C-alpha positions in Angstrom: 85.1 -138.1 -37.3 82.3 -139.7 -35.4 82.6 -139.9 -31.6 80.3 -141.3 -28.9 80.4 -137.9 -27.3 78.7 -136.4 -30.3 76.0 -139.1 -30.1 75.5 -138.1 -26.5 75.1 -134.5 -27.5 72.5 -135.5 -30.1 70.6 -137.6 -27.5 70.6 -134.9 -24.8 69.3 -132.3 -27.2 66.4 -134.4 -28.3 65.4 -136.6 -25.3 63.8 -133.8 -23.2 62.4 -134.5 -19.8 62.3 -138.3 -20.6 66.1 -138.4 -19.9 65.2 -140.0 -16.6 63.4 -142.8 -18.3 66.5 -143.4 -20.4 68.7 -143.3 -17.3 66.5 -146.0 -15.6 66.8 -148.2 -18.8 70.6 -147.7 -18.6 70.6 -149.0 -15.1 70.9 -145.9 -12.9 69.3 -146.0 -9.4 66.7 -143.4 -8.5 69.0 -141.8 -6.0 71.7 -141.2 -8.7 69.1 -139.9 -11.1 68.0 -137.4 -8.4 71.6 -136.3 -7.9 72.0 -135.6 -11.6 68.7 -133.7 -11.6 69.6 -131.6 -8.5 72.9 -130.5 -10.0 71.5 -128.9 -13.1 68.5 -126.6 -13.9 68.6 -127.6 -17.5 67.5 -131.3 -18.1 69.8 -131.4 -21.1 72.8 -131.0 -18.8 71.5 -133.6 -16.4 71.1 -136.0 -19.4 74.6 -135.2 -20.6 76.2 -135.9 -17.2 74.1 -139.1 -16.9 75.3 -140.3 -20.4 79.0 -139.4 -19.6 78.7 -141.3 -16.3 77.2 -144.3 -18.0 80.0 -144.4 -20.6 82.7 -144.1 -17.9 81.0 -146.9 -15.9 80.5 -149.3 -18.8 83.6 -148.6 -20.8 83.8 -150.7 -24.0 80.4 -152.2 -23.2 78.7 -148.8 -23.5 78.0 -149.4 -27.2 75.7 -147.7 -29.6 73.6 -150.8 -29.7 73.1 -150.8 -25.9 72.1 -147.1 -26.0 69.7 -147.7 -28.9 68.0 -150.6 -27.0 67.7 -148.4 -23.9 66.1 -145.6 -26.0 63.6 -148.0 -27.5 62.7 -149.4 -24.1 62.2 -145.8 -22.8 59.7 -145.2 -25.6 62.2 -143.0 -27.5 62.3 -145.0 -30.7 62.5 -141.9 -32.9 65.9 -141.1 -31.5 67.0 -144.7 -31.6 66.0 -144.8 -35.3 68.2 -141.8 -36.0 71.2 -143.5 -34.4 70.4 -146.6 -36.5 70.9 -144.9 -39.8 73.3 -142.1 -39.2 76.4 -141.3 -37.3 78.1 -137.9 -37.0 81.0 -137.0 -39.3 82.6 -133.6 -39.4 80.8 -131.1 -37.3 77.2 -131.8 -38.1 76.6 -134.8 -40.4 76.4 -138.5 -39.7 77.4 -141.3 -42.0 76.8 -145.1 -41.9 80.4 -145.7 -42.9 81.8 -144.1 -39.7 79.1 -145.9 -37.7 80.3 -149.3 -39.0 83.9 -148.4 -38.2 83.1 -147.4 -34.6 80.7 -150.2 -33.9 83.4 -152.7 -34.9 85.9 -150.7 -32.7 83.6 -150.5 -29.6 81.4 -153.5 -29.6 83.6 -156.2 -28.1 80.8 -157.8 -26.0 80.4 -161.0 -28.1 77.1 -162.8 -28.5 76.4 -163.3 -24.8 75.3 -160.9 -22.1 77.6 -158.0 -21.3 79.0 -158.0 -17.7 76.8 -155.0 -17.0 73.7 -156.9 -18.0 74.8 -160.0 -16.2 75.1 -158.0 -12.9 71.7 -156.4 -13.4 70.2 -159.9 -14.0 71.7 -161.1 -10.8 70.4 -158.0 -9.0 66.9 -158.9 -10.1 67.3 -162.5 -8.9 68.7 -161.5 -5.5 66.3 -158.7 -4.8 63.3 -161.0 -5.3 64.5 -163.4 -2.6 66.6 -161.4 -0.1 63.9 -159.6 1.8 65.0 -157.2 4.6 68.5 -158.8 4.6 69.4 -156.6 1.7 70.6 -153.9 4.2 73.2 -156.3 5.7 74.4 -157.2 2.2 74.9 -153.6 1.0 76.6 -152.7 4.3 79.2 -155.4 3.6 79.4 -154.1 0.0 80.3 -150.6 1.4 77.1 -148.5 1.2 76.6 -146.0 4.0 73.7 -145.8 6.4 72.6 -142.6 4.6 72.5 -144.5 1.3 70.4 -147.3 2.9 68.0 -144.7 4.3 67.7 -143.1 0.9 66.8 -146.4 -0.7 64.1 -147.0 1.9 62.6 -143.6 1.5 62.7 -143.8 -2.3 60.9 -147.2 -2.4 58.7 -147.2 0.8 57.3 -150.6 1.7 58.9 -152.3 -1.4 61.8 -154.5 -0.2 62.4 -155.9 -3.7 62.9 -152.4 -5.2 64.9 -151.2 -2.2 67.3 -154.1 -2.7 67.6 -153.7 -6.5 68.2 -149.9 -6.3 70.7 -150.4 -3.5 72.7 -152.9 -5.6 72.6 -150.6 -8.6 74.0 -147.8 -6.4 76.8 -150.2 -5.2 77.7 -150.9 -8.8 77.8 -147.2 -9.6 79.8 -146.2 -6.6 82.3 -149.0 -7.3 82.7 -147.8 -10.9 83.2 -144.2 -9.8 86.1 -145.5 -7.7 87.7 -147.0 -10.8 86.8 -150.6 -9.9 84.6 -153.0 -11.8 81.8 -154.6 -9.6 81.7 -158.4 -10.2 79.6 -161.4 -9.4 82.5 -162.7 -7.4 82.3 -159.6 -5.1 78.6 -160.2 -4.7 79.1 -163.8 -3.8 81.8 -163.0 -1.2 79.5 -160.4 0.4 76.6 -162.9 0.5 78.7 -165.4 2.2 79.9 -162.9 4.7 76.3 -162.2 5.5 75.5 -165.9 5.8 73.3 -165.7 2.8 75.1 -168.4 0.8 71.8 -169.7 -0.5 71.5 -166.6 -2.7 75.1 -166.9 -4.0 75.6 -167.2 -7.8 76.6 -170.7 -8.9 76.0 -170.4 -12.6 79.3 -170.1 -14.5 77.6 -168.0 -17.1 77.6 -165.1 -14.6 81.0 -165.8 -13.1 83.1 -165.8 -16.3 
């Protein structure tokens, strides 16, 4: 029987050192990628932990289609093409029939943006406008001073990237605590920081 775990095993065996490019396309912050890398000598193990973390964070939204899109965007189209036509059955083989079954089972995201994509779209919008105030925002959201310093050191002189990576880290830390980060949480924190002008007002992102 096909499982997402087996797909992850296939990806980590073939992605090589480009697993970090894939991780970025799946929304991981540079800090978190560095943590995965530091824990393992073998990049395959770093990749596997990253994929497992992504699946846990996204739940039902962590579909094959999302993984394939990230692979293509990371210039790993060959691996994505493999996932397109084949899905593991038994111990070693993949079959389109089991792929169809599991896609129907796992892909409940509808025709719009997934909540994960919605949040990342909001992160982009906010990071373009927030300037140095991003540090106040992420403090309210619960990031530590050490986290903030890491974001500054990882993206020296680039406030937009510092803000974006910090918001990604907030999303990841929230997920690791078993809670889903939401646009409503973001709005509440923006208001607490007197940054209401950056608050989300589009219902597309609040539903």
